[in-house]
C-alpha positions as CSV (number, residue, x, y, z in Angstrom):
1,M,256.8,144.0,175.4
2,K,254.1,146.7,174.7
3,I,252.5,147.9,177.9
4,I,249.6,150.2,178.5
5,I,248.2,151.6,181.8
6,V,244.4,152.1,181.5
7,S,241.9,154.0,183.6
8,A,238.4,155.5,183.2
9,A,236.6,158.7,184.2
10,D,233.8,161.2,183.4
11,A,234.1,165.0,183.8
12,A,233.1,164.8,187.5
13,F,235.9,162.3,188.1
14,W,238.5,164.4,186.3
15,P,240.3,165.8,189.5
16,P,241.3,162.3,190.8
17,L,242.1,161.1,187.3
18,S,244.3,164.2,186.8
19,E,246.1,163.4,190.0
20,M,246.7,159.7,189.1
21,L,248.1,160.7,185.7
22,S,250.4,163.2,187.3
23,S,251.7,160.6,189.7
24,I,252.7,158.2,186.8
25,E,253.8,160.8,184.3
26,A,257.5,160.6,184.8
27,G,257.4,156.8,185.0
28,V,255.5,156.2,181.8
29,K,257.7,158.6,179.9
30,R,260.9,157.0,181.2
31,E,259.7,153.4,180.6
32,G,257.9,154.1,177.2
33,I,254.6,152.9,178.6
34,S,251.3,153.9,176.9
35,V,248.3,155.3,178.7
36,G,244.7,154.7,177.7
37,I,241.6,156.3,179.1
38,L,238.0,155.1,178.8
39,D,235.9,158.2,178.2
40,L,232.7,157.9,180.3
41,G,231.6,161.5,179.7
42,L,234.8,163.7,179.8
43,S,234.6,167.3,178.8
44,R,236.2,168.8,175.7
45,A,238.8,170.4,177.9
46,N,239.5,167.1,179.6
47,I,240.0,165.4,176.3
48,E,242.3,168.1,175.0
49,R,244.4,167.8,178.1
50,L,244.6,164.0,177.7
51,S,245.7,164.5,174.1
52,R,248.5,166.7,175.2
53,Y,249.4,164.1,177.8
54,G,249.7,161.5,175.0
55,A,246.8,159.3,176.1
56,T,244.7,157.1,173.8
57,I,241.1,157.9,174.5
58,V,238.3,155.4,173.8
59,S,234.6,155.9,174.3
60,P,233.3,152.4,175.1
61,G,229.8,151.2,174.3
62,W,228.0,148.8,176.4
63,D,229.8,145.4,176.3
64,Y,226.6,143.7,177.4
65,S,222.9,144.3,176.8
66,L,221.4,145.9,179.9
67,N,218.0,146.5,178.4
68,H,216.4,144.3,181.1
69,F,217.5,146.7,183.9
70,A,214.5,148.3,185.6
71,I,216.7,151.3,186.4
72,P,218.9,152.2,183.5
73,A,222.6,152.3,184.2
74,N,224.5,155.5,183.8
75,D,227.6,155.8,181.6
76,G,229.8,155.5,184.6
77,F,228.8,151.8,184.8
78,K,230.7,151.3,181.5
79,A,233.9,151.3,183.6
80,M,232.6,148.0,185.1
81,T,231.3,146.4,181.9
82,A,234.4,147.4,179.8
83,R,237.0,146.2,182.3
84,P,237.1,142.5,181.2
85,H,237.5,143.7,177.6
86,L,240.5,146.0,177.7
87,P,242.4,144.0,175.0
88,Q,239.4,144.7,172.7
89,H,239.2,148.4,173.6
90,F,242.9,149.0,173.4
91,P,244.2,146.3,171.0
92,G,247.9,145.7,170.2
93,Y,249.4,145.5,173.7
94,D,251.1,142.6,175.4
95,L,250.3,143.6,178.9
96,Y,247.6,145.8,180.5
97,V,247.8,147.5,183.9
98,W,244.5,148.9,185.3
99,L,244.5,151.8,187.8
100,D,241.3,153.2,189.1
101,A,241.1,156.9,188.7
102,D,240.9,157.4,192.5
103,C,244.3,155.7,192.9
104,W,247.7,157.4,192.6
105,V,251.2,156.1,192.6
106,Q,253.5,157.1,195.4
107,D,256.3,154.6,194.5
108,W,256.8,153.7,190.8
109,N,258.2,150.3,191.9
110,S,254.6,149.2,192.6
111,V,253.9,149.6,188.8
112,L,257.0,147.7,188.0
113,T,256.0,145.0,190.4
114,L,252.6,144.8,188.8
115,I,254.2,144.5,185.4
116,G,256.6,141.8,186.5
117,A,253.9,139.8,188.3
118,G,251.6,140.0,185.2
119,K,254.4,138.8,183.0
120,N,255.1,135.8,185.3
121,S,251.6,134.7,186.1
122,Q,249.4,136.3,183.4
123,F,247.2,138.0,186.0
124,A,248.1,139.9,189.2
125,I,245.8,141.6,191.7
126,I,245.9,142.8,195.3
127,P,243.7,141.3,198.0
128,E,242.2,143.6,200.6
129,E,244.2,141.8,203.3
130,H,246.5,143.4,205.8
131,P,247.0,143.1,209.5
132,G,246.1,146.8,209.9
133,Y,242.8,146.7,207.9
134,A,239.6,147.1,209.8
135,P,237.3,144.0,209.4
136,H,234.6,144.1,206.8
137,S,232.0,144.1,209.5
138,E,233.1,147.5,210.6
139,W,233.2,149.3,207.2
140,K,230.3,147.7,205.2
141,N,227.8,148.4,207.9
142,A,227.3,152.0,207.1
143,R,223.6,151.3,207.6
144,P,222.1,148.5,209.7
145,D,221.0,146.5,206.6
146,A,224.0,147.2,204.4
147,W,225.6,143.8,204.8
148,M,222.3,142.0,204.1
149,L,221.7,144.1,200.9
150,Y,225.2,143.4,199.8
151,Y,224.7,139.6,200.4
152,K,221.4,139.6,198.5
153,N,223.0,141.3,195.5
154,V,225.9,138.8,195.5
155,R,223.4,135.9,195.9
156,T,221.3,137.2,193.0
157,C,224.4,137.5,190.8
158,F,226.1,134.2,191.5
159,G,223.7,132.0,193.4
160,A,223.6,131.1,197.1
161,N,226.5,128.6,197.0
162,A,228.9,130.9,195.2
163,A,227.8,133.8,197.3
164,R,228.7,132.0,200.5
165,D,232.0,131.0,199.1
166,L,232.9,134.5,197.8
167,L,232.0,136.2,201.0
168,Q,234.2,133.8,203.0
169,R,237.2,134.5,200.8
170,V,239.5,137.5,200.8
171,T,238.2,140.5,198.7
172,L,240.2,140.9,195.4
173,N,240.2,144.6,194.7
174,S,239.8,145.1,191.0
175,G,240.8,148.7,191.2
176,V,244.4,147.7,190.5
177,F,245.5,144.7,188.5
178,S,247.7,143.6,185.6
179,A,247.2,140.9,182.9
180,T,248.8,139.8,179.7
181,A,246.7,140.0,176.5
182,D,246.6,136.2,176.2
183,A,245.5,135.6,179.8
184,P,242.5,133.2,180.1
185,H,241.2,135.5,182.8
186,W,239.7,138.0,180.3
187,S,237.3,135.5,178.8
188,A,236.4,133.9,182.1
189,W,235.8,137.3,183.7
190,S,233.6,138.3,180.7
191,R,231.6,135.1,181.0
192,H,231.1,135.4,184.8
193,L,230.2,139.1,184.5
194,G,227.8,138.5,181.7
195,A,226.0,135.8,183.6
196,A,225.7,137.9,186.7
197,L,224.4,141.0,184.8
198,K,221.6,138.9,183.4
199,Q,220.4,138.2,187.0
200,L,220.3,141.9,188.0
201,D,217.7,144.6,187.4
202,H,220.0,147.5,188.4
203,A,223.6,148.6,188.3
204,F,225.4,146.8,191.2
205,Y,228.8,148.4,191.3
206,Y,230.7,145.5,192.9
207,V,229.5,143.1,190.2
208,E,232.7,143.2,188.0
209,Q,235.0,142.9,191.1
210,L,233.0,139.9,192.3
211,A,233.0,138.4,188.8
212,I,236.8,138.3,188.5
213,A,237.0,136.8,192.0
214,N,234.4,134.2,191.0
215,A,236.2,133.4,187.8
216,I,239.6,133.0,189.6
217,F,238.2,130.8,192.4
218,A,235.5,128.8,190.5
219,D,237.6,128.2,187.4
220,N,240.8,127.7,189.4
221,L,242.8,130.2,187.4
222,A,246.4,131.0,188.3
223,V,246.9,134.4,189.9
224,E,249.7,136.3,191.6
225,L,248.4,138.0,194.8
226,L,250.5,141.0,195.7
227,P,250.9,142.7,199.1
228,A,248.5,145.4,200.2
229,K,251.1,148.2,199.8
230,H,250.6,147.9,196.0
231,N,246.9,149.0,196.4
232,W,246.4,150.5,199.8
233,A,242.7,150.7,200.5
234,C,242.4,153.9,202.6
235,H,238.7,153.2,203.5
236,R,240.0,150.1,205.3
237,R,242.7,151.9,207.3
238,L,244.3,155.3,206.9
239,P,248.1,155.1,206.5
240,L,250.7,156.6,208.8
241,I,252.6,159.6,207.6
242,A,256.4,159.8,207.6
243,E,257.9,162.4,209.9
244,D,259.1,164.4,206.9
245,E,255.4,164.6,205.9
246,R,256.3,163.6,202.3
247,R,255.5,159.8,202.4
248,F,252.7,157.6,203.5
249,I,253.6,154.3,205.1
250,E,251.9,151.2,206.4
251,P,250.3,151.6,209.9
252,T,251.9,148.4,211.2
253,P,255.5,147.0,211.2
254,P,257.6,147.0,209.1
255,Y,256.1,150.4,208.2
256,E,257.0,150.2,204.5
257,D,256.3,153.0,202.1
258,L,253.0,152.5,200.4
259,G,253.3,152.1,196.6
260,I,249.7,152.9,195.4
261,I,247.3,154.9,197.4
262,H,243.6,154.0,196.7
263,L,241.1,156.7,197.8
264,V,238.1,154.5,197.9
265,G,234.6,155.9,198.5
266,A,234.2,158.9,200.6
267,V,237.9,159.1,201.4
268,K,238.5,160.8,198.0
269,H,236.2,163.7,198.9
270,Q,237.7,164.5,202.3
271,K,240.3,167.3,202.0
272,E,242.4,166.7,205.1
273,F,243.0,164.0,207.6
274,E,244.7,163.8,211.0
275,L,247.5,161.3,210.4
276,R,250.0,160.0,213.0
277,D,253.7,159.4,212.4
278,L,255.7,156.7,214.1
279,R,256.3,158.9,217.2
280,G,252.6,159.5,217.6
281,T,252.7,163.1,216.5
282,I,249.5,164.1,214.6
283,H,249.9,165.8,211.2
284,V,247.0,167.4,209.3
285,S,247.5,166.2,205.8
286,T,245.7,165.6,202.5
287,L,245.9,162.1,201.0
288,R,245.6,163.5,197.5
289,H,248.4,163.9,194.9
290,S,249.0,167.1,193.0
291,P,247.1,167.3,189.7
292,L,248.4,167.7,186.2
293,T,249.7,171.2,185.5
294,A,247.9,173.2,182.8
Protein backbone atom coordinates (compact mmCIF):
# COMPACT_ATOMS: atom_id res chain seq x y z
CA MET A 1 0.00 0.00 0.00
CA LYS A 2 1.39 3.40 -1.04
CA ILE A 3 0.91 5.96 1.72
CA ILE A 4 1.52 9.70 1.76
CA ILE A 5 1.41 12.22 4.61
CA VAL A 6 0.26 15.63 3.36
CA SER A 7 0.37 19.10 4.88
CA ALA A 8 0.34 22.72 3.69
CA ALA A 9 2.07 26.00 4.50
CA ASP A 10 3.26 29.36 3.27
CA ALA A 11 6.56 31.00 4.22
CA ALA A 12 5.11 32.49 7.41
CA PHE A 13 4.02 29.01 8.48
CA TRP A 14 7.40 27.43 7.76
CA PRO A 15 8.52 27.19 11.43
CA PRO A 16 5.66 24.90 12.57
CA LEU A 17 5.79 22.95 9.29
CA SER A 18 9.52 22.40 9.83
CA GLU A 19 8.81 21.12 13.33
CA MET A 20 6.08 18.77 12.13
CA LEU A 21 8.34 17.36 9.42
CA SER A 22 11.15 16.91 11.93
CA SER A 23 8.80 14.97 14.21
CA ILE A 24 7.89 12.43 11.49
CA GLU A 25 11.24 12.24 9.70
CA ALA A 26 12.47 9.01 11.28
CA GLY A 27 9.07 7.32 10.92
CA VAL A 28 8.51 8.10 7.26
CA LYS A 29 12.01 6.94 6.38
CA ARG A 30 11.62 3.72 8.36
CA GLU A 31 8.17 2.93 6.93
CA GLY A 32 8.80 4.12 3.37
CA ILE A 33 5.99 6.68 3.54
CA SER A 34 5.94 9.63 1.16
CA VAL A 35 5.44 13.25 2.18
CA GLY A 36 3.53 15.86 0.17
CA ILE A 37 3.31 19.59 0.78
CA LEU A 38 0.81 22.05 -0.65
CA ASP A 39 2.81 25.19 -1.42
CA LEU A 40 0.69 28.18 -0.39
CA GLY A 41 3.50 30.70 -0.79
CA LEU A 42 6.69 29.08 0.46
CA SER A 43 10.03 30.78 -0.07
CA ARG A 44 12.71 29.43 -2.41
CA ALA A 45 14.75 28.41 0.65
CA ASN A 46 11.75 26.54 2.06
CA ILE A 47 11.25 24.68 -1.20
CA GLU A 48 14.93 23.78 -1.43
CA ARG A 49 14.81 22.39 2.11
CA LEU A 50 11.69 20.37 1.31
CA SER A 51 13.37 18.96 -1.78
CA ARG A 52 16.31 17.77 0.34
CA TYR A 53 13.78 16.24 2.74
CA GLY A 54 12.31 14.31 -0.19
CA ALA A 55 8.86 15.89 -0.17
CA THR A 56 6.64 16.21 -3.23
CA ILE A 57 5.61 19.86 -3.56
CA VAL A 58 2.38 20.90 -5.27
CA SER A 59 1.17 24.46 -5.83
CA PRO A 60 -2.61 24.08 -5.86
CA GLY A 61 -4.93 26.34 -7.77
CA TRP A 62 -8.40 27.18 -6.56
CA ASP A 63 -10.49 24.01 -6.55
CA TYR A 64 -13.64 26.14 -6.58
CA SER A 65 -14.55 29.45 -8.15
CA LEU A 66 -14.55 32.14 -5.47
CA ASN A 67 -15.15 35.08 -7.81
CA HIS A 68 -18.33 35.95 -5.93
CA PHE A 69 -16.45 36.67 -2.69
CA ALA A 70 -16.77 40.32 -1.71
CA ILE A 71 -13.43 40.00 0.09
CA PRO A 72 -10.92 37.97 -1.97
CA ALA A 73 -9.50 34.94 -0.20
CA ASN A 74 -5.75 34.82 0.31
CA ASP A 75 -3.66 31.88 -0.85
CA GLY A 76 -3.71 30.35 2.63
CA PHE A 77 -7.38 29.51 2.09
CA LYS A 78 -6.28 27.02 -0.59
CA ALA A 79 -5.42 24.67 2.28
CA MET A 80 -9.17 24.50 2.90
CA THR A 81 -10.36 24.23 -0.69
CA ALA A 82 -7.67 21.69 -1.65
CA ARG A 83 -8.18 19.32 1.28
CA PRO A 84 -11.10 17.33 -0.19
CA HIS A 85 -9.07 16.83 -3.38
CA LEU A 86 -5.81 15.37 -2.10
CA PRO A 87 -6.06 12.31 -4.41
CA GLN A 88 -6.13 14.70 -7.38
CA HIS A 89 -3.26 16.85 -6.13
CA PHE A 90 -1.14 13.82 -5.15
CA PRO A 91 -2.30 10.98 -7.42
CA GLY A 92 -1.14 7.40 -7.23
CA TYR A 93 -1.44 6.69 -3.51
CA ASP A 94 -3.68 4.19 -1.76
CA LEU A 95 -4.02 6.07 1.52
CA TYR A 96 -3.66 9.70 2.56
CA VAL A 97 -2.83 11.02 6.03
CA TRP A 98 -3.35 14.74 6.59
CA LEU A 99 -1.46 16.58 9.34
CA ASP A 100 -1.94 20.30 9.82
CA ALA A 101 1.38 22.13 9.83
CA ASP A 102 0.79 23.22 13.44
CA CYS A 103 0.70 19.59 14.58
CA TRP A 104 3.68 17.48 15.54
CA VAL A 105 3.98 13.79 16.29
CA GLN A 106 5.18 12.84 19.75
CA ASP A 107 4.39 9.12 19.37
CA TRP A 108 4.69 7.52 15.93
CA ASN A 109 2.09 4.93 16.96
CA SER A 110 -0.55 7.62 16.40
CA VAL A 111 0.40 7.74 12.71
CA LEU A 112 0.26 3.94 12.54
CA THR A 113 -3.16 4.04 14.22
CA LEU A 114 -4.40 6.56 11.66
CA ILE A 115 -3.12 4.35 8.85
CA GLY A 116 -4.73 1.23 10.28
CA ALA A 117 -8.05 2.96 10.95
CA GLY A 118 -8.08 4.45 7.45
CA LYS A 119 -7.46 1.03 5.92
CA ASN A 120 -10.25 -0.53 7.97
CA SER A 121 -12.96 2.13 7.60
CA GLN A 122 -11.81 4.21 4.60
CA PHE A 123 -11.91 7.38 6.71
CA ALA A 124 -10.66 8.12 10.22
CA ILE A 125 -10.75 11.39 12.15
CA ILE A 126 -10.49 12.58 15.75
CA PRO A 127 -13.39 14.34 17.49
CA GLU A 128 -12.65 17.23 19.83
CA GLU A 129 -14.03 15.19 22.69
CA HIS A 130 -12.24 14.42 25.94
CA PRO A 131 -13.17 14.62 29.65
CA GLY A 132 -10.40 17.16 30.15
CA TYR A 133 -11.40 19.56 27.38
CA ALA A 134 -12.96 22.91 28.25
CA PRO A 135 -16.48 23.29 26.87
CA HIS A 136 -16.92 25.19 23.60
CA SER A 137 -18.73 27.96 25.45
CA GLU A 138 -15.49 28.80 27.24
CA TRP A 139 -13.14 28.94 24.26
CA LYS A 140 -15.26 30.23 21.40
CA ASN A 141 -16.40 33.31 23.32
CA ALA A 142 -13.21 35.30 22.88
CA ARG A 143 -15.54 38.24 22.21
CA PRO A 144 -19.15 38.56 23.38
CA ASP A 145 -20.65 37.96 19.94
CA ALA A 146 -18.15 35.28 18.78
CA TRP A 147 -20.55 32.37 19.11
CA MET A 148 -23.34 34.22 17.29
CA LEU A 149 -21.03 35.14 14.41
CA TYR A 150 -19.90 31.53 14.21
CA TYR A 151 -23.50 30.28 14.18
CA LYS A 152 -24.48 32.81 11.49
CA ASN A 153 -21.64 31.61 9.26
CA VAL A 154 -22.60 27.96 9.76
CA ARG A 155 -26.26 28.77 9.06
CA THR A 156 -25.29 30.67 5.91
CA CYS A 157 -23.20 27.72 4.69
CA PHE A 158 -25.53 24.84 5.44
CA GLY A 159 -28.97 26.22 6.33
CA ALA A 160 -30.65 26.57 9.71
CA ASN A 161 -31.57 22.89 10.17
CA ALA A 162 -28.10 21.59 9.34
CA ALA A 163 -26.51 24.32 11.46
CA ARG A 164 -28.54 23.32 14.51
CA ASP A 165 -27.62 19.68 13.93
CA LEU A 166 -23.90 20.35 13.39
CA LEU A 167 -23.56 22.59 16.43
CA GLN A 168 -25.17 19.97 18.66
CA ARG A 169 -22.75 17.29 17.52
CA VAL A 170 -19.16 16.72 18.51
CA THR A 171 -16.62 18.75 16.51
CA LEU A 172 -14.65 16.65 14.03
CA ASN A 173 -11.24 18.28 13.78
CA SER A 174 -10.07 18.12 10.17
CA GLY A 175 -6.50 18.96 11.13
CA VAL A 176 -5.68 15.26 11.37
CA PHE A 177 -7.37 12.51 9.38
CA SER A 178 -6.71 9.55 7.10
CA ALA A 179 -8.61 8.24 4.10
CA THR A 180 -8.19 5.70 1.35
CA ALA A 181 -8.06 6.93 -2.23
CA ASP A 182 -11.36 5.23 -3.04
CA ALA A 183 -13.24 6.54 0.01
CA PRO A 184 -16.63 8.06 -0.90
CA HIS A 185 -15.89 10.79 1.63
CA TRP A 186 -13.76 12.74 -0.85
CA SER A 187 -16.57 13.38 -3.33
CA ALA A 188 -19.13 13.99 -0.57
CA TRP A 189 -16.77 16.44 1.14
CA SER A 190 -16.13 18.23 -2.15
CA ARG A 191 -19.84 18.50 -2.86
CA HIS A 192 -20.78 19.80 0.60
CA LEU A 193 -17.88 22.26 0.61
CA GLY A 194 -18.69 23.51 -2.88
CA ALA A 195 -22.32 24.14 -1.92
CA ALA A 196 -21.28 25.97 1.26
CA LEU A 197 -18.75 28.19 -0.53
CA LYS A 198 -21.46 29.37 -2.92
CA GLN A 199 -23.36 30.78 0.05
CA LEU A 200 -20.42 32.77 1.43
CA ASP A 201 -19.03 36.15 0.44
CA HIS A 202 -15.78 35.77 2.40
CA ALA A 203 -13.28 33.14 3.54
CA PHE A 204 -14.76 31.37 6.56
CA TYR A 205 -11.90 29.19 7.79
CA TYR A 206 -14.02 26.54 9.50
CA VAL A 207 -16.01 25.83 6.35
CA GLU A 208 -14.09 22.76 5.14
CA GLN A 209 -14.09 21.24 8.64
CA LEU A 210 -17.84 21.73 8.90
CA ALA A 211 -18.29 20.40 5.36
CA ILE A 212 -16.67 17.04 6.14
CA ALA A 213 -18.75 16.78 9.31
CA ASN A 214 -21.92 17.58 7.37
CA ALA A 215 -20.98 15.05 4.71
CA ILE A 216 -20.41 12.32 7.31
CA PHE A 217 -23.55 13.02 9.34
CA ALA A 218 -25.98 13.98 6.56
CA ASP A 219 -24.83 11.30 4.10
CA ASN A 220 -24.45 8.68 6.85
CA LEU A 221 -20.88 7.81 5.84
CA ALA A 222 -18.91 5.23 7.76
CA VAL A 223 -16.10 6.72 9.83
CA GLU A 224 -13.66 5.60 12.50
CA LEU A 225 -13.51 8.06 15.39
CA LEU A 226 -10.19 7.90 17.21
CA PRO A 227 -9.34 9.00 20.77
CA ALA A 228 -8.29 12.58 21.45
CA LYS A 229 -4.67 11.63 22.16
CA HIS A 230 -4.20 11.14 18.40
CA ASN A 231 -4.94 14.86 17.82
CA TRP A 232 -4.65 16.68 21.12
CA ALA A 233 -6.22 20.15 20.71
CA CYS A 234 -4.10 22.31 23.01
CA HIS A 235 -6.49 25.26 22.76
CA ARG A 236 -9.10 23.12 24.52
CA ARG A 237 -6.80 22.05 27.36
CA LEU A 238 -3.07 22.15 27.92
CA PRO A 239 -1.50 18.76 28.55
CA LEU A 240 0.36 17.68 31.65
CA ILE A 241 4.09 17.17 31.41
CA ALA A 242 5.81 14.00 32.56
CA GLU A 243 8.21 14.42 35.46
CA ASP A 244 11.16 13.77 33.17
CA GLU A 245 10.01 16.85 31.17
CA ARG A 246 10.34 14.87 27.94
CA ARG A 247 6.75 13.79 27.30
CA PHE A 248 3.33 15.40 27.25
CA ILE A 249 0.47 13.38 28.71
CA GLU A 250 -3.29 13.55 29.09
CA PRO A 251 -4.48 15.82 31.93
CA THR A 252 -6.91 13.17 33.21
CA PRO A 253 -6.59 9.45 34.06
CA PRO A 254 -5.16 7.20 32.74
CA TYR A 255 -2.63 9.94 31.84
CA GLU A 256 -1.56 8.32 28.60
CA ASP A 257 1.18 9.79 26.46
CA LEU A 258 -0.22 12.07 23.77
CA GLY A 259 0.44 10.95 20.20
CA ILE A 260 -0.09 14.11 18.14
CA ILE A 261 0.14 17.59 19.64
CA HIS A 262 -1.99 20.16 17.81
CA LEU A 263 -1.02 23.77 18.54
CA VAL A 264 -4.28 25.33 17.45
CA GLY A 265 -4.66 29.09 17.19
CA ALA A 266 -2.69 31.35 19.49
CA VAL A 267 -1.11 28.39 21.29
CA LYS A 268 1.44 27.99 18.49
CA HIS A 269 2.70 31.56 19.03
CA GLN A 270 3.30 31.27 22.78
CA LYS A 271 6.89 30.35 23.59
CA GLU A 272 6.49 28.88 27.06
CA PHE A 273 3.78 27.47 29.30
CA GLU A 274 3.51 26.58 32.95
CA LEU A 275 2.67 22.88 32.82
CA ARG A 276 1.98 20.67 35.83
CA ASP A 277 3.20 17.13 36.30
CA LEU A 278 1.31 14.40 38.16
CA ARG A 279 2.74 15.56 41.49
CA GLY A 280 1.54 19.11 40.91
CA THR A 281 5.01 20.50 40.30
CA ILE A 282 5.02 23.32 37.75
CA HIS A 283 7.48 23.16 34.87
CA VAL A 284 8.09 26.02 32.45
CA SER A 285 8.12 24.35 29.05
CA THR A 286 7.55 24.91 25.37
CA LEU A 287 4.95 22.83 23.55
CA ARG A 288 6.90 23.05 20.30
CA HIS A 289 9.03 20.38 18.64
CA SER A 290 12.56 20.97 17.43
CA PRO A 291 12.70 22.10 13.76
CA LEU A 292 14.50 20.44 10.88
CA THR A 293 18.23 20.88 10.98
CA ALA A 294 19.85 22.84 8.16
